[in-house]
N, C-alpha and C positions, 0 to 999 in steps of 0.2 A: 611417588613414595608409597609404598603400600605397606607397610607393616604396621603393627600397632603395638604400643606398649602403654597400657593404661597406667600412667604414673601413679604408683602407690604412695609416693613420698609427700603426703599431705599433712601439714601441721595445722593445728587449730588456729583460726584467725585470732583467737583470744590471746595468743602470745603477744600481740601488739599492746595489750592492756597491762602486761606485767613486766615490761622492760623499763627500768627507771632511767631518767636522764642523769648523766654523770658529770655534766659540765654546764655551768650557767649559760643559757642561750643556745646550747647545743643539745641535740637529742639523738637517740639511736636511729639508724635507718631501719625501715620495716623489714621483717624477715621474709616477706613475700612481695612480689611486684604488683599484686592485686588481681591476678587471674582467678575468677571464681571456680574454674574447673580444677585448678591445681594451686591452692593457696600457698604452698610452700615453695613453689617455683619462682626463681628470681629473687631479687631483693630491692629495697628502696634506698634512696639517699645518695646515689651516685650513678654515673654512666661510664661504662668502659669503652675506650676507643681502640685498644690494642692488647693482644695477648702475645707474650713471648714465652714459649715453652721449651725448656731444655731438659730432655728426658734421656734416661738409659733404661733399657729393658733386657732382661735375661730370659729368653724363651723357655729354658729348661725348668726354671723355678717360678715363672710368672711374676718375678719381682720387678716392679716399676719404681724407679727413683726419679724425682723431678724437682726442678726449680721453676716456678711460674712467676713471671713478672707481668702485672696488670697495670696498664696506664689508664687512668680514669680521671673524672672530674666530679667533685662533690656537688651534689644538687641541693644540699642544705648544710647548715652548720652541724657537723657530725661528731658526736661523742663516741659512737660505736657504729659498726656496720657488719653485715653478714656476707659471707660467700657460701655458695652451694658446693659441698665437697664431701667425699666419703672416706678417703684414705687417711693414714696417720700423718699428722703434721708435726714437724720438729722445730720449726722457727717461722715467725712472721715478722716482717719489717714494713713499716708504713713511713713513706718519705724518708727512708734511710735509718730510722730509729726502730729498735726492737719494740714490738707491740705484744700485749697480752692477748691470748686467744683461748677459747673454750668451745666445747661441743654443745649443741642443742638439737634435740630431735634426731632424725635419721640422717639429715644432710646439711645441717646448718653449722657453719664455722663462724662463731662470733668473734670479731676482732675489735680490740680496744686500743687505739693508738696512744702513744705517749702524751700527745696533746691533741685537742679537738682540731678538726679540719674545717676551715671556713668554707662557706658556700662559694662555688665558682673557682676554688683553688685546685691546682693539680693534685692528684692522688696516685702515688706510685706504691704498689703493694707487691712485696716479694714473699712468696710462700715456698718453703722447702718441705718436701714430703717423700714418703716411700710406702710401699705396700703391695699386696697381691690383689689386683682388681677382681679376680674371680672369687675371692673370699669375702668381698664386700657385698652384702645382700640387702635389699629393701623389700620387706614383706616376703622374704624367701626367694627372691629372684635377682638375677644380675643381668645388666645390659652388656657386660663384657663377655665376648665369645672366646673361650679357650680353644685353640686349634692344636693339631699335633705338632706344629712347628712354631707356635707363637700365640698371638692374641689379637683381637679386633674390637674396636669400639665403634658401634653403629647401631643406634636405636632411636626411637621417637616415642614420646617427647623428651625422654631423659637418656643421655649417655655420658655427658660431660663429667658428671660427678664421680664417675668411675676412673677418670684419668687426669683431670685437671680442675683446679678451683675456678669458679666463674660466677657471673651473674646469669644464671641458667634459665633464660627465657628469651624468646625471639624478639621481644621489644628492645633488648639491649644487644645490638649487633656490633661487631668489631672486626678489625683486620687481625690476621694471625701470622706469626712465624713459629713453625714447629720444627725443632731440631732434635733428632732421635739417634742415639748411639746404640748399635746392636752388634752382636758378634759377627765377624767376617763370614760371608756366605749367606747371611740373612739380610732381607731388605725391609725397609720401613716406608710405607706408603701413607701419604696424607693429602690434604687439599692443595690446589693451586699448582704453582710451578716449582720444580726441583731446582733450587738455586745452586747447590753444590753438594759434593760428597768428599769425604776425606777418611783415610784409614790410618790407624795408629795402634800398635801393640795388640793386634788381634781384634780390634773393634772398628766398625765403619759408621761414620756419622752422616745422616741424611738431613739436609736443610730445605724445608718446604716453606713457601710463602703464598698466602691467600690475601691478595691486596685490595679486595672489595669487602664491604661489610658482610659479615657472616654470622648467622645465629649459632649459638653454642651447640645445639643438637645436630647441626649440619657439619660440625668439625668431626673429622674421622681419623682414626689411626689403625693401620693394619701392619702387623709385623709377622714375617714368615719367609718361606722360600717360594718365590714367584718367578714365573716366566713373564717378562715385561716386553711389550711392544711399544714403539714410539713412532710418531708421525707428526705432520703438521697439516692444518686446514689450508684451504685456498687463501684464507686471510692471514695465515702465518701463526695461528694459535697452536701451541704444542698439545699433542694428544698422547696421553700415557695410559695404557691399559695393563692390568696385572692379573695373572691367573695363578692360583696355587698349583704347585707341581704335582699335587696328588688329587686332582679332581676326578680321576677315573673316567668312567664312561660319559660323564657330562662335559668333559673338556672341549670336545669338538663343537658341540652345540653352543656352549658358552662363547667360544671365540667367534663362531659364525654369526652370533648376534651382536656382541659388543664391538667387534671390529667394524661395524657399520655406524659407530657413534658419530663420526665426522659427517657421513652422508645424512643421517637423521637430523643432526643439528643444522646442517645447511637447509634442509627442508623446513624445519621449525622456524628458522629465521624468516622464511617467507610468510609464516603464519603469525608469529609473535613479535617480529622485529629483530634487530641486531642482538646477537648473543651477548649477555651482559658481563661475562667474566674473562679471566686471562688464561684459562686452560680448560682442557676437555679430557674425558677418559671414563674409566670404570674399572672396578676390580671384583674378582670372584675368589674369596678365600675358602678354605676347606672347612665350612661351618655346617652344622646340622639344621639350621633354621630354614624357613621357607620363604621369607619375605625379601623385599628389596627396599632401598632407601636412597633418597635423592641427595646424599651428602654432596656438598657444594663443589662443583667442577668435576667430581669423581664419584659417581654413584656406586653404592654397594649392592651387589647381587648375590643371593644365595645360590649354590649349585642346583638346588631343587627347581629353581625357575626354568632350568633347561633340561629337566629329566625326560621330557617328551620331544626333545629336539630343539632346534633354533627357535627363538621367540623374540623377534625384533620389536614386537608390541610393548614388551616390558621396558625395553630400552627407550622407546618413544615416551612412555609414561614418565620414567625417571628424568629424562632430559627435558621434557616439558616443564617439570618442576623447577628447572634452573631459572625460568621466568616467573612461573606461578608457584610460589612457595619459598624460593631461595632469594631471588632479587626482590620480589614483593612478598614479604612474609606476613604471617597472621599478626593482627594486633593482639588478639587473644585466641586461645585454642578453640573457642566456639566458632571462629571464622574459618574452620578447616575446609569448608566447601570451596573457598577461593583456591586452595591447593588441589584438592582431590577431584572435584567436579571438572576442573579444567584439564587436569592431566588425563583423566579418563576420556574426556571429549577429544583430546589430541589423538588418542588411540583410534577413536572413531573416524577422525579426519584422515589418519594414515590409512585406515581400511578403505576409505573413500578413494584416496589417491591410488591405492594398489588394486582397485577394482574388485574388492572382496566384500562389498557391502557399503552402502552410503550411510552417512550419519543418521539420516531420516529412517532408513531401514533398521539400523541398530536401535534407534530410539523406539521405533514401533515394536521391535522384538522384545526389548527390555521391559517395555510397558505391558505387553500382552502376556508374557509368561508368568506373571505374578498376579494372582486373583486379588480382588479388592480386600478380601479378609486376611491376606498375608501380612504378617507383622512388619514386613519390609516397608509398607506404606504408612506405618505409624511413626517412623523415624523422621525427624525434621532436619534436613541437611544444613539449614542455616543456623541451627542451634541444637545439635544432636545430643548434647550431654556427654560427660566424660566417658560414660559406659558404652556409648555408641559412636565415639569420635571417629572410628575407622570402620564403621558399619558399611556394608555394601550399598546401602541407600545413599550414603554421602557420595559414593562414586557414580552409581548408575542413575538414581533419581536426580542426583546433582547434574549429571551430563544431559539427561532428558530436559532438565530446566533450561540448559543452554540451547538445545534444539528448539524448544518452545520460543526462546528469545529470538533465535535466528528466523523462525517462521514468522514471528510478529513484526520484525523490523526489516527483514530482507538481508540478503548476503552482503551487499555493499557496506551498510552500516555495521552489520555484525562483525565482519572481519576488520573493519576500521577500529572497532572496540577491542577486539582480541589483540591487535597490534599496539593500540594507543595506551591501553591500561598499564602494561608493564613498563612503558616508557615514562608515563606520568608519575608512577610511584616507584621508580627504580631505586633499589637499595634501601627501601623503606618498609613500612608496615601499613596494613590496611584492614578495614572491616568489611563485612558483607554489605553493609549499608553504603559504604563508600563506592563500591562497585555499582550498586543499583543507581545511585545518583549520577555516576559517570555514564552509565548506559543510557539514562534518560537524557542527559545533556547532549550526547553524541547523536542519539536517534531522534531527538525532538519529540519523543512520545512518553506518555505517562506509563510507567512499567511496574509501579509498586504492587498492583494487584497480581500481576503475573508472577512476580517473585514471592509474594505472600502465599499464593496457591502452591507453588512448586517447592519452596524452601521451608515454609513455616506452618503449613496446614496439614495435620494428620489426615490420612485417607488417600484414596486413589483418585487423582484428578482425571479429567477427560484427556484423551490422547492428544499429543501435540502435533496436529496435522498441518501440512502446509496450507496457506491461505488460497493460493492460486494454483490448484492442482486437482486433478481428478481424485487424488487421494483424500481430499478434504470431504468428499461425499461419503467416504466409508464410515460405517458405524462401528465404533469400538466398544459397544456396550457389553459384549460378552467377553469373558476372560480368555477364551481360546478362539483364535481367528483362523478360519480355514484357508483364507487367501494369503496368509503370511508365510514366508519361507525363511528358515533360519539363515541369516547371513553367513557367508563362508568364513568370515573372520571371527564369528562369535565365540567359538570354542577356544581359539587362540587368545582372545582377549579375556575370556572367563578363566583361562588357566592362570592368569596373573592374579586372580582373586585369592589364590592360596596365600598371598602375602598378608591377608587378614589374620592368618595364624602367626602371631608375633613370636611364638616360641619361648615362653618363659623357661628359664633354667638353662637355655642353650648358650 
């Protein structure tokens, strides 16, 4: 995943102090899930298990009309609860009865059911809404991409609020059914498996299903005119790739990269274990942004990723996230290293496989080209802060940390950890500290100091040299090393860094 959208939708935590209880024994759910990076993200008091979205979109006008049904369970006696959403709402029902609703802040939809919902009881919420997603702005920007023939929802950490009401934080993952009605001749792309299509009176409906838990920011919607290719993996999983018909000069390079999705996934299964989802693919809409995003089962790629020719490395990165980031999601946004450091390291391993530079050579180079006084070394990948959540240090210093781990514990234990971790935490959430403890358990070594040095200590650590190698005798005291040669894959991998330009306003 490479893009970045520093979520500006932050409400003061003091909102918690001014919401009165409206029913004896029942209290409102919190307006945030408790993430210190983004206090307004997510909500408290309930847990969503499934989203059913029935949508209709008119590309000419950007009008999106929807009915969202959320299946949830109350985690407390609820007098009121919030959803995160930005479009205009016309009606809300809770457990079949009309509910009162009001706006709060930039993204909060406060819902008061006809009667309080008891803890542990089912909660069915139906929200009817309509609006033009491109006109909804948060601090002047939109996560909705308007394209010449439609629109696209793909951003991080926020995109859901532009197209469906949700508990918008990775801690509350759910399964999804997304049904989209669009004019004939236009396609609708989403996550998972295309269950069916049907046409009536000039409109075509696409029904997509994502049957494993999915974070809300990983849900995607792309509407436009696409060339679509389909295939199946050796294991029988469907592959669906989609390319805007107007990609121009980037079309060939995009296809040459993304059509290798099945091959890359097969290789990644050897590194990370069995692929965790029910479908594969990728899509390239005609957007002006420069980033890519690991939207679950079907990553989003900007055309600019392929401006200099095919780049399979970015495909490796986004597909690696299907294990590290999608199946195992962050517990809080400060844990972003578990996503980005590992996806970057997957690119290094691909380079190693392709004979274009080993992970050690890439770690040496990434370490050597940045002098000690570079601000790069002041960012802490294990807790970078919201302003640096997608900083290059989270990627490169984060990947160097993994090479340091590999050197410390040896290849056998290292690759056992890479494969075991996403199995142990499949479809769940995890913190950086959870990974450190897991690595210590599998390796049998104390590793807290290694991770403290590489993930939490500002400043440039000593280079991560192999223990049993002539390379360990090298001195890395000087910022520039005469004996180091830029790995062949470096520029190709560095080209994917443009995704740090998240493209506000696009």
